[in-house]
RODO-778318 format. One record per residue: x, y, z of N, C-alpha, C in turn. Coordinates in steps of 0.05 Angstrom, whole numbers, plus 5000, padded with zeros to 4 digits. Layout:
BEGIN
n.xx,n.yy,n.zz,ca.xx,ca.yy,ca.zz,c.xx,c.yy,c.zz
X,Y,Z,X,Y,Z,X,Y,Z .
...
END
This chain:
BEGIN
n.xx,n.yy,n.zz,ca.xx,ca.yy,ca.zz,c.xx,c.yy,c.zz
6118,5285,2176,6131,5263,2161,6122,5237,2174 .
6110,5219,2157,6101,5193,2167,6123,5173,2161 .
6134,5161,2182,6156,5142,2179,6147,5113,2176 .
6121,5108,2175,6111,5081,2173,6121,5067,2149 .
6122,5081,2126,6132,5068,2101,6162,5060,2105 .
6178,5077,2117,6206,5070,2123,6207,5045,2140 .
6190,5044,2161,6190,5021,2179,6182,4995,2164 .
6162,4997,2147,6152,4974,2132,6174,4963,2113 .
6188,4982,2100,6209,4973,2082,6232,4960,2097 .
6238,4971,2120,6260,4960,2137,6253,4932,2146 .
6228,4928,2154,6219,4902,2164,6220,4881,2142 .
6212,4889,2118,6213,4870,2096,6242,4863,2089 .
6259,4883,2090,6287,4879,2083,6301,4862,2104 .
6293,4865,2129,6305,4849,2151,6300,4819,2146 .
6277,4812,2136,6271,4784,2130,6289,4774,2107 .
6294,4791,2088,6312,4785,2065,6341,4781,2075 .
6350,4800,2093,6377,4798,2103,6381,4774,2120 .
6361,4764,2134,6363,4741,2150,6370,4716,2134 .
6364,4717,2108,6370,4694,2091,6396,4698,2075 .
6409,4721,2078,6433,4728,2063,6457,4714,2075 .
6471,4699,2060,6495,4685,2071,6518,4704,2076 .
6537,4694,2091,6560,4711,2099,6576,4721,2075 .
6579,4705,2055,6595,4713,2031,6581,4737,2017 .
6555,4736,2015,6540,4758,2002,6541,4783,2020 .
6540,4780,2046,6542,4803,2063,6570,4816,2061 .
6590,4800,2059,6617,4810,2056,6621,4824,2029 .
6608,4813,2009,6609,4826,1982,6597,4854,1984 .
6574,4856,1998,6561,4881,2001,6578,4901,2016 .
6591,4893,2037,6608,4911,2053,6632,4920,2036 .
6644,4903,2021,6667,4911,2004,6658,4930,1982 .
6634,4925,1971,6624,4944,1950,6617,4971,1963 .
6607,4971,1987,6601,4996,2000,6626,5012,2006 .
6647,4997,2014,6673,5011,2020,6684,5024,1994 .
6682,5010,1972,6691,5021,1946,6675,5046,1939 .
6649,5044,1944,6631,5067,1937,6638,5091,1954 .
6645,5087,1979,6654,5110,1996,6678,5124,1984 .
6698,5108,1976,6722,5120,1964,6716,5133,1938 .
6699,5121,1922,6692,5133,1896,6677,5159,1899 .
6662,5161,1921,6646,5185,1926,6660,5205,1944 .
6686,5203,1947,6701,5221,1966,6695,5250,1961 .
6696,5259,1936,6693,5287,1929,6665,5297,1937 .
6645,5280,1932,6617,5287,1939,6614,5289,1969 .
6626,5270,1983,6624,5270,2013,6638,5294,2025 .
6662,5300,2016,6677,5322,2027,6663,5349,2021 .
6651,5352,1998,6636,5376,1991,6612,5380,2010 .
6598,5358,2014,6574,5359,2032,6583,5365,2060 .
6605,5352,2069,6615,5357,2096,6624,5386,2100 .
6636,5397,2080,6645,5425,2082,6621,5444,2087 .
6599,5438,2075,6574,5454,2080,6567,5452,2109 .
6568,5428,2121,6561,5424,2149,6581,5439,2167 .
6607,5437,2161,6628,5449,2177,6625,5480,2177 .
6621,5491,2153,6617,5520,2151,6594,5530,2168 .
6572,5515,2167,6548,5522,2183,6554,5519,2213 .
6569,5498,2220,6575,5493,2248,6593,5515,2260 .
6613,5523,2245,6631,5545,2254,6616,5571,2257 .
6598,5576,2238,6583,5601,2239,6564,5602,2263 .
6555,5578,2271,6536,5577,2294,6551,5578,2321 .
6578,5578,2321,6593,5579,2345,6600,5552,2358 .
6598,5531,2343,6605,5505,2353,6634,5504,2363 .
6640,5491,2385,6667,5490,2396,6686,5476,2377 .
6712,5483,2377,6731,5469,2360,6732,5439,2363 .
6728,5429,2388,6729,5400,2393,6705,5387,2378 .
6682,5399,2379,6659,5387,2365,6661,5390,2335 .
6673,5412,2326,6677,5415,2297,6696,5393,2287 .
6716,5387,2304,6734,5365,2297,6720,5338,2294 .
6700,5333,2311,6684,5309,2309,6668,5308,2283 .
6660,5332,2275,6643,5334,2251,6658,5333,2225 .
6682,5343,2225,6697,5347,2200,6708,5321,2189 .
6705,5317,2163,6716,5294,2149,6740,5303,2132 .
6759,5285,2128,6782,5289,2111,6784,5264,2093 .
6801,5265,2072,6805,5241,2057,6815,5217,2075 .
6831,5224,2095,6840,5202,2113,6817,5190,2129 .
6799,5207,2138,6776,5197,2154,6757,5181,2136 .
6754,5189,2111,6737,5173,2093,6751,5146,2088 .
6777,5146,2084,6792,5121,2081,6788,5104,2106 .
6788,5116,2130,6784,5101,2154,6756,5088,2155 .
6736,5103,2145,6709,5092,2144,6708,5067,2126 .
6721,5070,2102,6721,5048,2083,6737,5024,2095 .
6759,5030,2108,6775,5009,2120,6759,4995,2142 .
6743,5011,2157,6726,4999,2177,6707,4979,2166 .
6695,4985,2143,6676,4966,2131,6691,4940,2122 .
6715,4944,2111,6731,4920,2103,6739,4903,2127 .
6745,4917,2150,6751,4902,2174,6727,4886,2185 .
6704,4898,2183,6680,4884,2191,6675,4860,2173 .
6680,4864,2147,6677,4841,2129,6695,4818,2136 .
6719,4825,2146,6738,4804,2152,6732,4790,2179 .
6714,4801,2195,6708,4789,2221,6690,4764,2217 .
6692,4747,2237,6675,4723,2236,6646,4732,2241 .
6628,4720,2225,6599,4727,2228,6587,4711,2251 .
6576,4725,2271,6565,4711,2294,6537,4698,2288 .
6524,4708,2266,6497,4698,2260,6498,4668,2253 .
6481,4653,2265,6480,4624,2260,6496,4608,2279 .
6513,4621,2296,6529,4606,2315,6511,4592,2336 .
6515,4567,2340,6500,4552,2361,6517,4554,2387 .
6507,4569,2406,6523,4575,2430,6520,4554,2452 .
6500,4537,2450,6497,4514,2469,6479,4493,2457 .
6482,4469,2466,6465,4447,2457,6466,4425,2478 .
6443,4419,2490,6442,4398,2511,6419,4379,2506 .
6423,4354,2513,6402,4334,2510,6388,4330,2537 .
6361,4332,2537,6345,4329,2561,6340,4299,2565 .
6331,4292,2590,6325,4263,2595,6304,4252,2577 .
6286,4268,2567,6265,4258,2549,6274,4256,2520 .
6299,4261,2515,6310,4258,2488,6310,4284,2472 .
6297,4305,2481,6297,4330,2466,6325,4342,2467 .
6334,4352,2444,6359,4365,2441,6353,4395,2440 .
6361,4410,2460,6354,4439,2463,6379,4456,2461 .
6379,4474,2442,6403,4491,2439,6394,4520,2435 .
6415,4538,2435,6411,4566,2429,6428,4574,2406 .
6416,4591,2388,6429,4599,2364,6428,4629,2360 .
6450,4642,2352,6450,4671,2348,6435,4678,2323 .
6418,4699,2325,6403,4709,2303,6403,4739,2303 .
6396,4753,2281,6395,4782,2281,6374,4792,2300 .
6378,4817,2309,6357,4831,2324,6333,4837,2306 .
6338,4844,2281,6316,4850,2262,6320,4878,2250 .
6305,4898,2260,6308,4925,2251,6319,4942,2274 .
6341,4956,2269,6353,4972,2289,6350,5002,2281 .
6340,5018,2299,6339,5047,2295,6362,5060,2311 .
6376,5079,2299,6397,5093,2313,6393,5123,2310 .
6392,5136,2333,6390,5165,2334,6416,5176,2344 .
6429,5193,2329,6456,5201,2337,6461,5230,2329 .
6483,5241,2340,6489,5269,2336,6512,5272,2316 .
6530,5291,2321,6546,5303,2299,6567,5286,2285 .
6574,5263,2294,6596,5248,2282,6588,5233,2257 .
6595,5242,2233,6585,5228,2209,6598,5201,2205 .
6621,5195,2217,6632,5168,2214,6615,5147,2226 .
6597,5155,2245,6578,5136,2257,6560,5124,2235 .
6554,5139,2215,6537,5130,2193,6548,5105,2180 .
6573,5105,2173,6585,5081,2160,6589,5059,2180 .
6599,5065,2205,6603,5044,2225,6577,5030,2231 .
6556,5045,2236,6530,5033,2243,6520,5015,2221 .
6522,5025,2196,6513,5009,2174,6528,4983,2173 .
6555,4984,2174,6572,4960,2171,6566,4939,2192 .
6563,4947,2217,6558,4927,2238,6530,4916,2236 .
6511,4933,2230,6483,4923,2228,6481,4904,2204 .
6492,4912,2182,6490,4896,2157,6504,4868,2161 .
6527,4868,2173,6542,4843,2176,6526,4824,2194 .
6510,4834,2212,6494,4817,2230,6466,4812,2220 .
6461,4820,2195,6435,4814,2183,6412,4832,2192 .
6419,4855,2203,6398,4874,2212,6394,4896,2192 .
6369,4904,2187,6364,4928,2173,6367,4951,2192 .
6376,4974,2182,6381,4997,2200,6367,5022,2190 .
6355,5036,2208,6343,5063,2202,6359,5083,2218 .
6372,5102,2204,6389,5122,2217,6375,5149,2218 .
6378,5162,2241,6369,5190,2243,6391,5206,2256 .
6406,5220,2239,6428,5237,2250,6418,5264,2257 .
6435,5281,2268,6428,5308,2276,6430,5327,2252 .
6420,5351,2257,6420,5372,2236,6449,5381,2230 .
6467,5379,2249,6494,5388,2245,6508,5374,2222 .
6502,5348,2219,6517,5332,2199,6498,5322,2177 .
6476,5334,2173,6456,5323,2154,6466,5320,2126 .
6480,5341,2116,6490,5339,2088,6511,5317,2085 .
6528,5315,2105,6548,5293,2105,6535,5266,2106 .
6515,5263,2123,6502,5237,2126,6487,5229,2100 .
6475,5249,2087,6461,5243,2062,6480,5233,2041 .
6503,5246,2039,6523,5238,2019,6534,5210,2025 .
6540,5205,2051,6551,5179,2058,6531,5157,2053 .
6506,5161,2061,6485,5141,2057,6481,5136,2027 .
6481,5157,2011,6478,5154,1982,6500,5135,1971 .
6524,5139,1980,6546,5122,1970,6543,5093,1980 .
6536,5090,2005,6533,5063,2016,6511,5047,2002 .
6488,5061,1997,6466,5048,1983,6474,5041,1954 .
6490,5058,1942,6499,5052,1915,6517,5027,1915 .
6533,5025,1936,6550,5001,1938,6533,4976,1941 .
6512,4977,1957,6494,4954,1959,6481,4948,1932 .
6472,4968,1918,6459,4965,1892,6479,4951,1873 .
6504,4961,1873,6524,4949,1855,6529,4920,1861 .
6525,4912,1886,6529,4884,1894,6504,4868,1891 .
6482,4880,1881,6458,4865,1877,6443,4859,1902 .
6446,4877,1922,6433,4873,1949,6413,4895,1953 .
6391,4889,1967,6370,4908,1971,6381,4933,1986 .
6377,4956,1974,6387,4981,1986,6374,4989,2012 .
6350,4980,2016,6335,4987,2041,6346,4973,2066 .
6368,4959,2063,6383,4950,2086,6392,4974,2103 .
6394,4997,2089,6402,5022,2102,6383,5044,2093 .
6370,5057,2112,6353,5080,2106,6361,5103,2125 .
6360,5128,2114,6365,5152,2129,6341,5169,2131 .
6333,5177,2154,6312,5197,2158,6324,5224,2154 .
6316,5238,2133,6329,5264,2127,6316,5287,2141 .
6292,5283,2153,6279,5304,2169,6293,5304,2196 .
6307,5326,2203,6322,5328,2228,6306,5339,2251 .
6280,5343,2248,6264,5354,2269,6257,5335,2291 .
6247,5346,2313,6241,5329,2336,6217,5311,2331 .
6198,5320,2314,6175,5303,2309,6183,5277,2295 .
6202,5279,2277,6211,5255,2263,6224,5236,2283 .
6240,5247,2302,6252,5230,2323,6230,5217,2340 .
6210,5233,2347,6188,5222,2364,6174,5199,2349 .
6169,5202,2323,6156,5181,2308,6173,5156,2307 .
6199,5159,2303,6217,5136,2303,6216,5122,2329 .
6215,5136,2351,6215,5124,2378,6189,5109,2383 .
6170,5111,2365,6144,5098,2369,6137,5079,2346 .
6157,5070,2331,6152,5052,2309,6150,5023,2318 .
6134,5018,2338,6129,4991,2348,6119,4974,2325 .
6128,4949,2324,6119,4932,2303,6137,4932,2279 .
6154,4952,2277,6173,4954,2255,6202,4955,2265 .
6207,4970,2286,6234,4973,2296,6236,4956,2322 .
6257,4939,2323,6260,4920,2345,6276,4932,2368 .
6295,4950,2363,6311,4962,2384,6320,4989,2375 .
6323,5007,2393,6332,5035,2388,6358,5040,2403 .
6377,5052,2389,6403,5058,2402,6409,5087,2398 .
6410,5103,2420,6418,5131,2418,6448,5134,2422 .
6460,5152,2406,6488,5159,2409,6490,5189,2409 .
6500,5201,2431,6503,5229,2433,6505,5239,2461 .
6498,5264,2465,6500,5276,2492,6478,5266,2511 .
6481,5275,2536,6463,5266,2557,6434,5273,2551 .
6429,5297,2539,6402,5305,2533,6389,5287,2513 .
6403,5280,2492,6392,5262,2471,6386,5235,2483 .
6405,5224,2498,6401,5197,2509,6378,5197,2528 .
6376,5217,2545,6354,5218,2564,6327,5220,2549 .
6326,5236,2528,6301,5240,2513,6292,5213,2500 .
6311,5198,2490,6304,5172,2477,6296,5152,2498 .
6310,5150,2520,6303,5131,2541,6276,5137,2552 .
6270,5163,2556,6244,5170,2568,6221,5170,2548 .
6227,5175,2523,6206,5178,2503,6200,5154,2485 .
6217,5134,2486,6214,5111,2468,6194,5090,2478 .
6178,5080,2460,6162,5056,2467,6174,5031,2456 .
6198,5034,2444,6214,5011,2434,6236,5006,2454 .
6244,4981,2458,6267,4975,2476,6292,4992,2467 .
6306,5003,2487,6329,5020,2482,6354,5007,2494 .
6376,5008,2478,6402,5002,2489,6416,5029,2494 .
6420,5035,2519,6430,5062,2526,6460,5064,2524 .
6469,5081,2506,6497,5087,2504,6502,5113,2519 .
6521,5113,2538,6523,5135,2557,6543,5156,2549 .
6540,5179,2562,6560,5199,2561,6584,5190,2577 .
6606,5205,2574,6631,5195,2587,6644,5215,2606 .
6634,5215,2631,6650,5229,2652,6670,5208,2663 .
6692,5206,2648,6712,5185,2654,6733,5196,2674 .
6739,5180,2694,6758,5188,2715,6785,5173,2712 .
6806,5186,2722,6831,5172,2727,6839,5178,2756 .
6845,5157,2771,6853,5160,2799,6883,5156,2800 .
6898,5176,2810,6926,5174,2814,6931,5166,2843 .
6938,5141,2847,6941,5129,2874,6966,5139,2887 .
6968,5135,2913,6992,5143,2928,7017,5131,2917 .
7015,5106,2906,7039,5092,2897,7044,5095,2867 .
7029,5113,2854,7031,5115,2825,7059,5123,2815 .
7066,5112,2792,7089,5122,2777,7081,5148,2764 .
7093,5170,2773,7084,5196,2763,7089,5200,2733 .
7111,5190,2723,7117,5193,2695,7095,5179,2678 .
7088,5154,2687,7067,5139,2673,7040,5154,2675 .
7034,5164,2699,7009,5178,2704,7007,5203,2685 .
7028,5218,2683,7027,5242,2666,7022,5235,2637 .
7036,5214,2627,7032,5205,2599,7004,5196,2594 .
6993,5181,2613,6966,5170,2610,6945,5193,2611 .
6948,5211,2630,6929,5233,2633,6930,5251,2608 .
6954,5257,2599,6957,5274,2575,6943,5261,2552 .
6947,5236,2548,6934,5222,2525,6904,5221,2528 .
6895,5214,2553,6866,5210,2557,6851,5237,2555 .
6864,5259,2562,6851,5285,2562,6854,5299,2535 .
6877,5299,2523,6883,5317,2501,6885,5305,2473 .
6887,5278,2471,6890,5267,2444,6866,5274,2427 .
6842,5270,2438,6817,5280,2425,6798,5287,2448 .
6792,5312,2451,6776,5321,2474,6746,5316,2469 .
6737,5314,2444,6709,5314,2439,6697,5286,2437 .
6709,5266,2450,6699,5239,2448,6692,5229,2476 .
6674,5208,2477,6663,5200,2502,6683,5185,2520 .
6705,5175,2509,6724,5161,2526,6748,5178,2534 .
6746,5204,2530,6766,5223,2540,6763,5226,2570 .
6785,5230,2584,6784,5235,2612,6773,5262,2618 .
6754,5264,2636,6742,5289,2644,6748,5296,2673 .
6755,5276,2689,6758,5281,2718,6783,5266,2729 .
6798,5280,2745,6820,5267,2759,6814,5265,2789 .
6822,5243,2801,6821,5239,2830,6850,5233,2838 .
6861,5248,2857,6889,5245,2864,6891,5240,2895 .
6908,5221,2902,6912,5215,2930,6926,5239,2943 .
6916,5247,2966,6926,5271,2979,6956,5270,2984 .
6967,5247,2991,6996,5244,2996,7012,5248,2971 .
7001,5243,2948,7016,5247,2923,7014,5276,2913 .
6995,5291,2923,6989,5317,2911,7012,5337,2912 .
7026,5341,2934,7046,5362,2934,7067,5359,2912 .
7075,5334,2906,7095,5330,2886,7082,5327,2858 .
7059,5315,2857,7047,5308,2831,7034,5332,2817 .
7020,5349,2832,7004,5370,2820,7021,5390,2804 .
7045,5399,2814,7062,5416,2797,7070,5403,2771 .
7076,5377,2773,7083,5362,2748,7059,5361,2729 .
7036,5356,2740,7011,5356,2723,7007,5382,2709 .
7009,5404,2725,7005,5431,2713,7026,5436,2691 .
7051,5429,2696,7071,5433,2676,7065,5418,2650 .
7053,5395,2652,7046,5379,2628,7021,5391,2614 .
7000,5397,2629,6975,5404,2616,6973,5433,2609 .
6988,5451,2623,6988,5479,2616,6996,5483,2587 .
7015,5467,2578,7025,5469,2550,7004,5462,2530 .
6983,5446,2539,6961,5439,2521,6937,5456,2526 .
6940,5478,2542,6919,5497,2548,6895,5484,2561 .
6900,5465,2580,6878,5452,2595,6873,5468,2620 .
6848,5475,2624,6839,5488,2649,6833,5466,2670 .
6844,5469,2694,6839,5449,2715,6822,5462,2737 .
6798,5450,2742,6780,5460,2762,6781,5441,2786 .
6791,5451,2808,6799,5433,2830,6785,5441,2856 .
6786,5424,2876,6775,5430,2902,6793,5451,2916 .
6784,5460,2940,6798,5482,2953,6826,5475,2961 .
6831,5451,2970,6858,5444,2979,6877,5443,2955 .
6868,5432,2933,6886,5431,2910,6891,5459,2899 .
6871,5477,2901,6875,5505,2893,6895,5519,2911 .
6895,5512,2937,6915,5524,2955,6943,5515,2947 .
6946,5490,2939,6972,5480,2931,6980,5492,2904 .
6960,5496,2887,6965,5505,2859,6947,5528,2853 .
6954,5553,2858,6937,5576,2853,6929,5578,2823 .
6944,5565,2806,6938,5566,2777,6912,5552,2771 .
6902,5534,2789,6878,5520,2784,6854,5538,2789 .
6831,5532,2777,6806,5545,2782,6791,5529,2804 .
6774,5543,2819,6759,5529,2840,6735,5515,2827 .
6732,5490,2832,6710,5474,2822,6685,5479,2837 .
6662,5475,2824,6636,5475,2837,6626,5446,2838 .
6605,5442,2852,6593,5415,2854,6585,5405,2826 .
6577,5422,2809,6569,5414,2782,6593,5402,2766 .
6617,5412,2772,6640,5402,2757,6645,5372,2761 .
6639,5361,2784,6646,5333,2789,6631,5315,2770 .
6608,5323,2760,6592,5305,2742,6592,5314,2713 .
6610,5332,2705,6609,5344,2678,6624,5327,2658 .
6612,5324,2634,6627,5315,2611,6633,5340,2595 .
6658,5349,2596,6664,5375,2584,6667,5374,2554 .
6679,5352,2543,6685,5351,2515,6701,5375,2506 .
6719,5383,2523,6735,5408,2518,6761,5406,2535 .
6777,5426,2532,6803,5426,2547,6798,5436,2576 .
6782,5421,2590,6776,5426,2618,6776,5400,2633 .
6786,5401,2658,6789,5376,2674,6782,5383,2703 .
6766,5367,2715,6761,5370,2744,6781,5354,2760 .
6787,5362,2785,6807,5349,2801,6798,5349,2830 .
6799,5325,2842,6790,5322,2870,6812,5307,2885 .
6820,5317,2909,6838,5303,2926,6823,5285,2945 .
6834,5262,2951,6822,5242,2969,6843,5231,2988 .
6833,5220,3010,6851,5209,3030,6857,5179,3026 .
6841,5165,3010,6844,5136,3009,6832,5125,2983 .
6838,5100,2978,6826,5086,2955,6796,5084,2960 .
6787,5079,2984,6758,5078,2990,6744,5104,2982 .
6756,5127,2989,6744,5152,2982,6744,5157,2952 .
6765,5148,2939,6767,5151,2910,6744,5135,2897 .
6741,5110,2905,6721,5093,2893,6693,5105,2898 .
6688,5115,2922,6662,5126,2929,6656,5151,2911 .
6676,5168,2908,6673,5192,2891,6667,5184,2862 .
6682,5166,2852,6679,5158,2824,6652,5145,2820 .
6644,5127,2837,6618,5114,2833,6594,5133,2837 .
6599,5155,2852,6577,5175,2855,6574,5192,2830 .
6596,5199,2817,6594,5219,2796,6599,5208,2768 .
6607,5183,2765,6613,5173,2738,6588,5167,2723 .
6592,5162,2697,6569,5156,2679,6570,5126,2670 .
6585,5110,2685,6587,5081,2681,6601,5074,2655 .
6618,5093,2645,6632,5089,2620,6659,5076,2624 .
6680,5092,2629,6707,5082,2632,6722,5096,2654 .
6735,5080,2671,6750,5091,2694,6777,5078,2696 .
6797,5092,2706,6824,5081,2708,6837,5088,2734 .
6855,5070,2742,6872,5075,2766,6902,5073,2756 .
6918,5092,2766,6947,5090,2762,6959,5083,2789 .
6971,5059,2790,6981,5049,2816,7002,5028,2811 .
7020,5024,2831,7038,5001,2831,7030,4981,2853 .
7007,4986,2866,6997,4969,2887,6977,4949,2876 .
6985,4924,2875,6968,4903,2863,6941,4901,2877 .
6941,4902,2903,6916,4899,2918,6897,4922,2911 .
6908,4947,2909,6891,4970,2902,6880,4967,2874 .
6897,4957,2856,6888,4953,2828,6864,4933,2827 .
6867,4911,2842,6846,4891,2842,6820,4902,2854 .
6823,4917,2876,6798,4928,2888,6785,4948,2870 .
6801,4964,2856,6790,4984,2837,6775,4969,2815 .
6787,4948,2804,6773,4933,2783,6747,4921,2793 .
6747,4911,2817,6723,4897,2828,6701,4916,2837 .
6708,4940,2847,6689,4956,2861,6679,4981,2845 .
6694,4989,2825,6684,5011,2808,6663,5002,2789 .
6641,5016,2788,6618,5008,2772,6619,5022,2745 .
6630,5009,2725,6633,5020,2699,6635,4998,2678 .
6630,5005,2653,6631,4985,2632,6659,4977,2626 .
6679,4995,2629,6707,4988,2625,6723,5000,2648 .
6740,4984,2660,6757,4993,2683,6786,4986,2677 .
6803,5005,2679,6831,5002,2670,6850,5004,2694 .
6872,4990,2691,6895,4993,2709,6919,5002,2692 .
6930,5025,2698,6954,5036,2685,6951,5037,2655 .
6929,5048,2645,6925,5052,2617,6904,5074,2612 .
6905,5086,2589,6887,5108,2582,6859,5098,2577 .
6840,5115,2585,6811,5109,2580,6805,5110,2550 .
6822,5122,2534,6817,5125,2506,6816,5099,2491 .
6823,5077,2504,6822,5051,2491,6794,5039,2490 .
6774,5051,2504,6747,5040,2503,6735,5047,2476 .
6738,5028,2458,6731,5032,2430,6729,5005,2416 .
6710,5002,2399,6706,4976,2386,6730,4967,2370 .
6743,4986,2356,6766,4978,2340,6789,4969,2358 .
6794,4984,2379,6816,4977,2398,6811,4951,2412 .
6785,4944,2416,6778,4919,2430,6778,4895,2410 .
6783,4900,2385,6784,4879,2365,6757,4873,2352 .
6738,4891,2354,6711,4887,2343,6709,4898,2314 .
6729,4910,2304,6728,4923,2277,6717,4950,2278 .
6695,4954,2291,6682,4980,2295,6663,4976,2319 .
6647,4996,2324,6628,4994,2346,6602,5009,2339 .
6580,5000,2351,6555,5014,2347,6551,5035,2369 .
6568,5034,2390,6566,5052,2412,6578,5039,2437 .
6580,5054,2458,6589,5043,2484,6565,5041,2502 .
6556,5017,2507,6533,5013,2525,6541,5016,2554 .
6527,5033,2568,6533,5037,2597,6511,5025,2614 .
6493,5010,2602,6473,4996,2618,6482,4967,2623 .
6465,4952,2637,6474,4925,2645,6458,4903,2632 .
6437,4909,2617,6421,4888,2604,6429,4886,2575 .
6431,4862,2565,6436,4855,2537,6466,4860,2530 .
6476,4884,2532,6503,4890,2524,6515,4911,2542 .
6541,4910,2546,6555,4930,2562,6583,4935,2550 .
6591,4960,2549,6616,4967,2538,6614,4970,2507 .
6637,4970,2493,6636,4973,2464,6620,4951,2451 .
6601,4959,2434,6582,4940,2423,6591,4933,2394 .
6601,4909,2391,6609,4899,2365,6588,4881,2353 .
6596,4862,2337,6577,4846,2322,6559,4829,2341 .
6571,4816,2360,6556,4798,2378,6533,4813,2392 .
6539,4839,2400,6519,4854,2414,6494,4861,2397 .
6497,4858,2371,6474,4864,2352,6459,4839,2345 .
6463,4818,2360,6448,4793,2356,6433,4787,2381 .
6413,4770,2378,6400,4757,2401,6401,4727,2397 .
6388,4712,2413,6388,4683,2410,6360,4673,2408 .
6357,4651,2395,6332,4636,2395,6338,4607,2404 .
6319,4595,2417,6322,4566,2423,6314,4549,2399 .
6330,4529,2394,6325,4510,2373,6323,4482,2386 .
6301,4468,2380,6295,4443,2395,6291,4421,2374 .
6306,4399,2377,6303,4376,2360,6290,4353,2375 .
6269,4341,2364,6256,4319,2377,6252,4296,2358 .
6242,4274,2368,6235,4251,2350,6208,4239,2358 .
6189,4258,2362,6162,4250,2368,6153,4254,2396 .
6169,4268,2413,6162,4272,2441,6136,4288,2444 .
6119,4281,2463,6096,4296,2471,6097,4299,2501 .
6086,4321,2512,6089,4326,2540,6066,4312,2555 .
6074,4299,2577,6055,4284,2592,6038,4303,2609 .
END
């Protein structure tokens, strides 16, 4: 499959979108939202084909849940597009303007990235979210989803493109690569001259393959080995509520808690309470030797467990002697996504915020809040775990870059 034609069409459309005003972009988003709702039956039928195939292949229930669509989830996708339409458009914003001694007026202005390629795995809602954010910021987008959700993605893209057509907007603002093979992914990763940036969303293997194989700049969205540290001074009732939410509300998402770190002085009282709460949710706890001696119901962890993103009802647990040891353990094994401390000690909270290396760091709150919608971005393109260009939930601003704009009145350089 030669993707050059797709790249050329995207590049041409990006130039068109760069001239599209905010009112026309919002009209397109609203029309796309209506088209999703009008196409609900088609989308659900296609999704059912994907779900049946996933169950037959032995996919875990948590991942099937990520894949499955319902009328409510389609409504959520449509609502997400409307929320993006309601957000302020960052394109065209002049973020600075200064006059130089020679009279030149030099400023910076937000502009679209151009063409964005997104390679992602089983969550079909990503299709609508990615389109909405890219379109609002004037970027053409090329999507390549995984084979698990291919029928769902085709149906969703068909509806979104119909919405653009109904609004009189070029449909190639959104294109889907329907070939789910590795060769198609390899070609997309090498579409230099057409694609300006590539964003992978999925498991560690996918992200590593894109980072290592792409000749296009990559914004790395990371897996989520998210930790919660229960400090010596923690409110145990609060800690149990937060851990329960972070681990069990949705296990198959990147901001779910995968690892607990517990202060050794808190362990004798806290661990039985923890087991009483999580046993009811059928969570397996894989712990170090000392925790297993205190709680024989726990399984013994291996070194591999400390760095695992389970995406399942499994949790690792490590006992530590101090805040310093907790921070060291977390920074060694985390994926730079989201980390939390439960504490009533202000100094400990501040040190945790300052010293833990992650895109989002919480005090006394669930890691499940690391999400574009929860942060007020309307939706997100992914959670960036790198440090260049964007970090954390990536909303509209993260999908723009800046250009310098310079006003003169005849200046020449001496």
